[in-house]
N, CA, C and O atoms as a GROMACS GRO file, in nm:
protein
  228
    1MET      N    1   0.085  -0.118   0.000
    1MET     CA    2   0.000   0.000   0.000
    1MET      C    3   0.089   0.125   0.000
    1MET      O    4   0.179   0.137   0.083
    2THR      N    5   0.064   0.215  -0.094
    2THR     CA    6   0.140   0.340  -0.102
    2THR      C    7   0.075   0.445  -0.013
    2THR      O    8  -0.046   0.464  -0.015
    3ARG      N    9   0.157   0.511   0.065
    3ARG     CA   10   0.106   0.619   0.150
    3ARG      C   11   0.090   0.745   0.066
    3ARG      O   12   0.160   0.765  -0.033
    4THR      N   13  -0.004   0.830   0.108
    4THR     CA   14  -0.030   0.957   0.041
    4THR      C   15  -0.017   1.069   0.142
    4THR      O   16  -0.071   1.061   0.252
    5LEU      N   17   0.054   1.173   0.104
    5LEU     CA   18   0.066   1.294   0.186
    5LEU      C   19  -0.012   1.404   0.114
    5LEU      O   20   0.020   1.438   0.000
    6LEU      N   21  -0.112   1.458   0.180
    6LEU     CA   22  -0.192   1.566   0.125
    6LEU      C   23  -0.144   1.697   0.184
    6LEU      O   24  -0.145   1.715   0.306
    7ALA      N   25  -0.101   1.789   0.099
    7ALA     CA   26  -0.055   1.921   0.143
    7ALA      C   27  -0.151   2.026   0.090
    7ALA      O   28  -0.173   2.036  -0.031
    8VAL      N   29  -0.210   2.103   0.180
    8VAL     CA   30  -0.306   2.207   0.142
    8VAL      C   31  -0.245   2.343   0.176
    8VAL      O   32  -0.207   2.369   0.290
    9HIS      N   33  -0.236   2.428   0.075
    9HIS     CA   34  -0.176   2.561   0.092
    9HIS      C   35  -0.269   2.667   0.034
    9HIS      O   36  -0.346   2.641  -0.058
   10ALA      N   37  -0.261   2.786   0.091
   10ALA     CA   38  -0.348   2.895   0.046
   10ALA      C   39  -0.302   2.955  -0.085
   10ALA      O   40  -0.385   2.990  -0.169
   11HIS      N   41  -0.172   2.967  -0.105
   11HIS     CA   42  -0.118   3.039  -0.221
   11HIS      C   43  -0.028   2.950  -0.306
   11HIS      O   44   0.027   2.852  -0.255
   12PRO      N   45  -0.013   2.981  -0.434
   12PRO     CA   46   0.060   2.895  -0.526
   12PRO      C   47   0.207   2.872  -0.494
   12PRO      O   48   0.262   2.771  -0.538
   13ASP      N   49   0.273   2.958  -0.421
   13ASP     CA   50   0.415   2.935  -0.393
   13ASP      C   51   0.440   2.890  -0.249
   13ASP      O   52   0.556   2.872  -0.210
   14ASP      N   53   0.337   2.872  -0.171
   14ASP     CA   54   0.354   2.836  -0.030
   14ASP      C   55   0.423   2.702  -0.010
   14ASP      O   56   0.497   2.684   0.086
   15GLU      N   57   0.400   2.608  -0.101
   15GLU     CA   58   0.465   2.477  -0.082
   15GLU      C   59   0.616   2.487  -0.097
   15GLU      O   60   0.689   2.414  -0.031
   16SER      N   61   0.662   2.576  -0.182
   16SER     CA   62   0.807   2.587  -0.201
   16SER      C   63   0.874   2.667  -0.089
   16SER      O   64   0.990   2.643  -0.057
   17THR      N   65   0.801   2.761  -0.031
   17THR     CA   66   0.861   2.844   0.074
   17THR      C   67   0.839   2.790   0.215
   17THR      O   68   0.906   2.834   0.308
   18SER      N   69   0.746   2.697   0.230
   18SER     CA   70   0.719   2.650   0.366
   18SER      C   71   0.736   2.500   0.385
   18SER      O   72   0.786   2.457   0.489
   19THR      N   73   0.695   2.419   0.291
   19THR     CA   74   0.699   2.274   0.312
   19THR      C   75   0.771   2.198   0.201
   19THR      O   76   0.759   2.076   0.193
   20GLY      N   77   0.843   2.267   0.117
   20GLY     CA   78   0.911   2.202   0.004
   20GLY      C   79   1.005   2.091   0.046
   20GLY      O   80   1.008   1.985  -0.017
   21GLY      N   81   1.081   2.112   0.152
   21GLY     CA   82   1.173   2.010   0.200
   21GLY      C   83   1.102   1.886   0.250
   21GLY      O   84   1.146   1.773   0.226
   22ILE      N   85   0.993   1.906   0.321
   22ILE     CA   86   0.914   1.793   0.372
   22ILE      C   87   0.854   1.714   0.256
   22ILE      O   88   0.859   1.591   0.256
   23LEU      N   89   0.798   1.785   0.158
   23LEU     CA   90   0.739   1.717   0.043
   23LEU      C   91   0.845   1.639  -0.034
   23LEU      O   92   0.821   1.525  -0.074
   24ALA      N   93   0.962   1.699  -0.055
   24ALA     CA   94   1.071   1.631  -0.126
   24ALA      C   95   1.118   1.507  -0.050
   24ALA      O   96   1.143   1.403  -0.110
   25HIS      N   97   1.129   1.520   0.081
   25HIS     CA   98   1.173   1.407   0.163
   25HIS      C   99   1.078   1.288   0.149
   25HIS      O  100   1.122   1.176   0.123
   26TYR      N  101   0.950   1.313   0.167
   26TYR     CA  102   0.855   1.202   0.160
   26TYR      C  103   0.840   1.149   0.018
   26TYR      O  104   0.818   1.029  -0.001
   27ALA      N  105   0.853   1.235  -0.081
   27ALA     CA  106   0.851   1.187  -0.220
   27ALA      C  107   0.969   1.094  -0.246
   27ALA      O  108   0.954   0.994  -0.317
   28SER      N  109   1.085   1.125  -0.190
   28SER     CA  110   1.203   1.039  -0.208
   28SER      C  111   1.186   0.903  -0.143
   28SER      O  112   1.254   0.807  -0.180
   29LEU      N  113   1.098   0.894  -0.046
   29LEU     CA  114   1.069   0.766   0.020
   29LEU      C  115   0.959   0.687  -0.052
   29LEU      O  116   0.922   0.578  -0.008
   30GLY      N  117   0.908   0.743  -0.161
   30GLY     CA  118   0.805   0.674  -0.238
   30GLY      C  119   0.663   0.712  -0.202
   30GLY      O  120   0.568   0.651  -0.250
   31THR      N  121   0.648   0.813  -0.117
   31THR     CA  122   0.514   0.859  -0.079
   31THR      C  123   0.451   0.935  -0.195
   31THR      O  124   0.517   1.016  -0.259
   32ARG      N  125   0.326   0.909  -0.220
   32ARG     CA  126   0.251   0.985  -0.321
   32ARG      C  127   0.218   1.121  -0.261
   32ARG      O  128   0.164   1.128  -0.150
   33ILE      N  129   0.250   1.229  -0.333
   33ILE     CA  130   0.226   1.365  -0.285
   33ILE      C  131   0.109   1.424  -0.363
   33ILE      O  132   0.108   1.420  -0.486
   34VAL      N  133   0.011   1.478  -0.292
   34VAL     CA  134  -0.102   1.547  -0.353
   34VAL      C  135  -0.099   1.690  -0.299
   34VAL      O  136  -0.105   1.711  -0.178
   35LEU      N  137  -0.089   1.786  -0.388
   35LEU     CA  138  -0.080   1.926  -0.350
   35LEU      C  139  -0.208   1.999  -0.391
   35LEU      O  140  -0.248   1.995  -0.507
   36VAL      N  141  -0.270   2.066  -0.294
   36VAL     CA  142  -0.390   2.146  -0.319
   36VAL      C  143  -0.355   2.292  -0.293
   36VAL      O  144  -0.307   2.327  -0.185
   37THR      N  145  -0.379   2.376  -0.392
   37THR     CA  146  -0.359   2.520  -0.378
   37THR      C  147  -0.496   2.585  -0.385
   37THR      O  148  -0.570   2.565  -0.482
   38CYS      N  149  -0.531   2.663  -0.283
   38CYS     CA  150  -0.668   2.714  -0.268
   38CYS      C  151  -0.697   2.843  -0.344
   38CYS      O  152  -0.813   2.878  -0.363
   39THR      N  153  -0.594   2.914  -0.389
   39THR     CA  154  -0.616   3.035  -0.468
   39THR      C  155  -0.524   3.033  -0.588
   39THR      O  156  -0.433   2.950  -0.596
   40THR      N  157  -0.545   3.123  -0.682
   40THR     CA  158  -0.459   3.131  -0.799
   40THR      C  159  -0.345   3.229  -0.779
   40THR      O  160  -0.258   3.242  -0.866
   41GLY      N  161  -0.342   3.298  -0.668
   41GLY     CA  162  -0.237   3.395  -0.641
   41GLY      C  163  -0.261   3.531  -0.702
   41GLY      O  164  -0.171   3.614  -0.707
   42GLU      N  165  -0.381   3.554  -0.747
   42GLU     CA  166  -0.412   3.679  -0.818
   42GLU      C  167  -0.400   3.804  -0.730
   42GLU      O  168  -0.392   3.915  -0.782
   43LEU      N  169  -0.398   3.788  -0.599
   43LEU     CA  170  -0.388   3.904  -0.512
   43LEU      C  171  -0.249   3.918  -0.449
   43LEU      O  172  -0.225   4.008  -0.369
   44GLY      N  173  -0.158   3.830  -0.486
   44GLY     CA  174  -0.024   3.833  -0.429
   44GLY      C  175   0.064   3.938  -0.495
   44GLY      O  176   0.026   4.000  -0.595
   45ASP      N  177   0.182   3.957  -0.439
   45ASP     CA  178   0.281   4.049  -0.494
   45ASP      C  179   0.399   3.970  -0.548
   45ASP      O  180   0.447   3.877  -0.484
   46ALA      N  181   0.444   4.008  -0.664
   46ALA     CA  182   0.566   3.953  -0.721
   46ALA      C  183   0.681   4.047  -0.682
   46ALA      O  184   0.657   4.150  -0.619
   47PRO      N  185   0.804   4.014  -0.719
   47PRO     CA  186   0.915   4.105  -0.686
   47PRO      C  187   0.889   4.248  -0.733
   47PRO      O  188   0.828   4.269  -0.837
   48ASN      N  189   0.935   4.342  -0.657
   48ASN     CA  190   0.919   4.485  -0.685
   48ASN      C  191   0.773   4.531  -0.685
   48ASN      O  192   0.740   4.632  -0.746
   49GLY      N  193   0.687   4.457  -0.615
   49GLY     CA  194   0.547   4.497  -0.601
   49GLY      C  195   0.459   4.469  -0.721
   49GLY      O  196   0.345   4.513  -0.724
   50ALA      N  197   0.510   4.397  -0.820
   50ALA     CA  198   0.430   4.363  -0.939
   50ALA      C  199   0.312   4.276  -0.897
   50ALA      O  200   0.327   4.186  -0.814
   51LYS      N  201   0.196   4.301  -0.954
   51LYS     CA  202   0.076   4.224  -0.924
   51LYS      C  203   0.047   4.128  -1.040
   51LYS      O  204   0.050   4.169  -1.156
   52PRO      N  205   0.018   4.000  -1.009
   52PRO     CA  206  -0.022   3.908  -1.113
   52PRO      C  207  -0.147   3.959  -1.185
   52PRO      O  208  -0.235   4.019  -1.124
   53LEU      N  209  -0.153   3.935  -1.312
   53LEU     CA  210  -0.265   3.974  -1.399
   53LEU      C  211  -0.277   4.124  -1.421
   53LEU      O  212  -0.374   4.168  -1.483
   54HIS      N  213  -0.182   4.205  -1.373
   54HIS     CA  214  -0.183   4.349  -1.394
   54HIS      C  215  -0.053   4.390  -1.462
   54HIS      O  216   0.053   4.389  -1.398
   55PRO      N  217  -0.059   4.425  -1.590
   55PRO     CA  218   0.065   4.463  -1.658
   55PRO      C  219   0.127   4.588  -1.596
   55PRO      O  220   0.057   4.678  -1.549
   56ARG      N  221   0.260   4.592  -1.596
   56ARG     CA  222   0.331   4.709  -1.544
   56ARG      C  223   0.314   4.824  -1.642
   56ARG      O  224   0.313   4.804  -1.764
   57THR      N  225   0.300   4.943  -1.590
   57THR     CA  226   0.285   5.060  -1.677
   57THR      C  227   0.408   5.148  -1.669
   57THR      O  228   0.414   5.252  -1.735
   0.00000   0.00000   0.00000
């Protein structure tokens, strides 16, 4: 039986900044990883304050 680790995050980059090491560790052990992202990140900030879906002027 393969184990499954379900990771639920609010924003699209949260898994890489908060639990990436844990996910990689368990994936290396053969654990099936399921990642759920609850938003598209449309309200987040990119570097230099750039907003997704809003072209820079």
